[in-house]
C-alpha positions as CSV (number, residue, x, y, z in Angstrom):
1,M,-26.1,-6.0,7.9
2,D,-27.2,-7.9,11.2
3,I,-25.7,-7.7,14.4
4,D,-24.7,-10.2,17.1
5,R,-27.2,-10.3,20.1
6,R,-24.6,-11.4,22.6
7,D,-22.4,-8.0,21.2
8,I,-24.8,-5.9,23.3
9,D,-24.9,-5.9,27.2
10,I,-28.1,-4.5,28.8
11,H,-28.1,-3.5,32.5
12,L,-30.6,-1.5,34.6
13,H,-29.7,-0.6,37.6
14,G,-31.8,0.2,41.1
15,N,-34.6,-1.0,42.6
16,I,-36.9,-4.3,42.3
17,W,-38.6,-2.5,39.1
18,S,-35.4,-2.5,37.1
19,D,-34.8,-6.6,38.5
20,F,-38.2,-7.2,36.6
21,A,-37.0,-5.1,33.5
22,N,-33.9,-7.3,33.6
23,L,-36.6,-10.2,32.8
24,F,-37.5,-8.7,29.3
25,E,-34.0,-7.8,28.2
26,I,-34.2,-9.7,25.7
27,F,-36.5,-7.8,23.7
28,F,-34.7,-4.7,25.1
29,K,-32.1,-5.9,22.8
30,G,-34.2,-6.8,19.9
31,T,-35.5,-3.5,19.7
32,V,-32.8,-1.3,19.9
33,I,-30.8,-3.7,17.3
34,G,-33.5,-3.0,15.0
35,M,-33.0,0.3,15.7
36,I,-29.4,0.4,15.2
37,E,-29.4,-1.7,12.0
38,D,-31.9,0.3,10.3
39,M,-30.1,3.0,11.0
40,A,-26.8,2.0,9.4
41,E,-28.7,0.3,6.6
42,S,-30.3,3.5,5.7
43,A,-27.2,5.5,6.0
44,M,-25.4,3.1,3.4
45,N,-28.5,2.4,1.0
46,I,-29.9,6.3,1.1
47,G,-27.2,8.8,3.4
48,I,-24.1,7.7,2.1
49,P,-24.9,7.6,-2.0
50,L,-26.5,11.0,-1.4
51,V,-24.3,12.4,-0.3
52,G,-21.6,11.3,-2.7
53,N,-23.9,12.1,-5.5
54,T,-24.3,15.8,-4.6
55,I,-20.4,16.2,-4.2
56,M,-20.0,14.4,-7.9
57,T,-22.8,16.3,-8.9
58,K,-21.6,19.9,-7.6
59,S,-17.7,19.0,-9.0
60,E,-18.9,18.3,-12.1
61,G,-16.2,15.6,-12.1
62,Y,-13.9,18.0,-11.4
63,L,-11.6,17.8,-8.7
64,P,-9.4,20.5,-7.5
65,I,-5.5,19.2,-6.4
66,P,-4.7,20.6,-3.2
67,F,-1.9,23.0,-2.2
68,V,-1.9,23.9,-6.0
69,P,-3.5,26.7,-7.9
70,N,-5.6,25.9,-11.0
71,W,-4.4,22.1,-11.4
72,I,-7.4,20.6,-11.9
73,F,-7.9,16.7,-11.6
74,D,-11.1,15.3,-14.0
75,W,-11.7,11.9,-13.6
76,E,-14.0,9.5,-15.9
77,T,-15.9,6.6,-14.7
78,P,-16.7,4.8,-18.7
79,Y,-18.3,2.2,-16.4
80,Q,-19.9,1.3,-13.4
81,A,-18.3,0.0,-10.9
82,I,-17.4,-3.6,-10.3
83,V,-18.4,-5.1,-7.0
84,T,-17.8,-8.7,-5.8
85,D,-18.1,-10.3,-2.1
86,T,-14.0,-9.6,-1.9
87,S,-13.6,-6.5,-4.3
88,I,-14.8,-3.8,-5.5
89,A,-12.7,-2.2,-9.0
90,I,-13.7,1.4,-10.6
91,G,-12.3,2.5,-14.0
92,V,-11.2,6.6,-13.7
93,K,-9.8,7.8,-16.6
94,G,-8.0,10.5,-15.1
95,L,-6.5,13.6,-16.8
96,M,-4.8,16.6,-14.9
97,F,-5.0,20.5,-16.5
98,D,-4.1,24.1,-15.9
99,K,-7.3,25.2,-15.2
100,L,-6.4,28.5,-17.2
101,I,-5.2,27.3,-19.6
102,G,-7.9,24.3,-20.7
103,E,-8.4,20.6,-20.9
104,E,-5.1,19.3,-23.1
105,D,-5.3,15.6,-24.6
106,P,-2.0,14.3,-23.7
107,G,-1.4,12.2,-27.6
108,V,-1.9,9.1,-26.4
109,T,-4.3,6.5,-26.2
110,V,-5.9,5.5,-23.1
111,P,-5.1,1.5,-23.0
112,D,-7.0,-1.0,-21.5
113,M,-6.6,-1.3,-17.8
114,P,-7.1,-4.8,-15.9
115,Y,-9.4,-3.4,-12.9
116,Y,-8.4,-6.5,-10.8
117,N,-5.6,-9.5,-11.3
118,A,-6.6,-12.3,-9.4
119,T,-2.8,-14.1,-10.1
120,H,-1.5,-10.9,-7.6
121,P,-2.1,-11.5,-3.6
122,E,-2.3,-8.0,-2.5
123,Q,-5.6,-6.8,-1.7
124,Y,-5.1,-3.1,-3.0
125,Q,-4.7,-3.1,-6.3
126,A,-4.3,0.0,-8.7
127,Y,-3.1,1.0,-12.6
128,V,-2.0,3.9,-13.6
129,S,-1.8,4.7,-17.7
130,S,0.9,6.2,-19.3
131,Y,-2.6,8.8,-20.4
132,T,-2.7,10.0,-16.6
133,I,1.0,10.0,-16.4
134,D,1.8,12.4,-19.6
135,S,-1.3,14.1,-18.3
136,F,0.6,14.5,-14.8
137,F,3.8,15.8,-15.7
138,S,3.0,17.8,-18.7
139,S,0.2,19.9,-16.3
140,L,2.5,20.1,-13.5
141,I,4.9,22.3,-15.5
142,E,1.9,24.4,-16.6
143,V,0.9,24.8,-13.1
144,E,4.3,24.9,-11.0
145,G,7.3,24.7,-13.8
146,I,10.5,23.0,-13.3
147,H,13.7,24.7,-12.4
148,G,17.0,24.5,-11.0
149,W,21.1,24.0,-10.9
150,V,23.1,20.7,-12.0
151,N,26.5,21.7,-10.7
152,E,29.5,20.1,-12.0
153,T,30.5,19.2,-8.4
154,E,28.0,17.5,-7.7
155,V,27.8,15.3,-11.5
156,S,31.7,15.1,-12.4
157,I,30.6,14.3,-15.7
158,L,29.1,17.1,-16.5
159,T,31.7,18.5,-18.8
160,T,31.7,20.2,-22.6
161,D,32.8,17.3,-23.4
162,H,30.0,15.3,-22.6
163,L,27.5,18.5,-23.4
164,N,28.6,18.4,-26.9
165,I,26.4,15.9,-28.0
166,L,23.6,18.1,-26.6
167,L,25.1,21.0,-27.7
168,P,26.9,21.1,-30.8
169,G,30.1,23.6,-30.9
170,I,30.6,23.3,-27.1
171,V,33.7,22.1,-27.1
172,A,34.9,24.7,-29.8
173,Y,33.7,27.4,-28.2
174,Y,34.7,27.2,-24.5
175,G,37.5,24.3,-24.5
176,A,37.6,20.2,-24.1
177,G,36.8,19.5,-20.2
178,V,36.0,22.5,-18.9
179,P,33.1,21.8,-15.9
180,V,29.6,23.0,-16.9
181,D,27.3,24.3,-14.2
182,V,23.6,24.3,-15.8
183,Y,20.3,25.9,-15.0
184,F,17.2,24.8,-16.3
185,N,13.7,26.2,-16.3
186,V,10.9,24.5,-17.9
187,T,7.8,26.5,-18.3
188,S,4.8,26.1,-20.1
189,L,4.3,27.3,-23.2
190,G,1.9,30.3,-22.1
191,D,5.4,31.4,-20.2
192,F,7.4,32.0,-23.1
């Protein structure tokens, strides 16, 4: 950290002694800048890592997902961060799960993911794998469930003819071309 002396102004007002002290402003600036630089360097090298490491140690790699009870994000960093003059890159293996059920592997291999692609001009780059997406949706269904209605008036092709592919025999039972309203309720296996 290097503070430019021209960025700081010190003004002493008052009597002749303050005018005399203004002659030594350059020395005051050096002392003040030195103190600011020392405090900032101490905060960056000692304070911030201490707070960050304390939070990470206390959480044991688990972060609760806000507003959804029992939904947890388990994050691991298999490799240390890569810090360059222009970027900071870190790979996180993210697994989301219902705390009441426990961690469940989504059944897909964690792929090798890029940290940073220099051929793209974007300053912020994030890559999400199918592992994390699968764990997101499977755990979301466990903690929240998904339910709702699809009405024939909203989706005009929702008739017994079209649903006969998924539900063979529906045409034979209800008749051809009959409008259908569908209620769906997807919950975790623990709710059956």
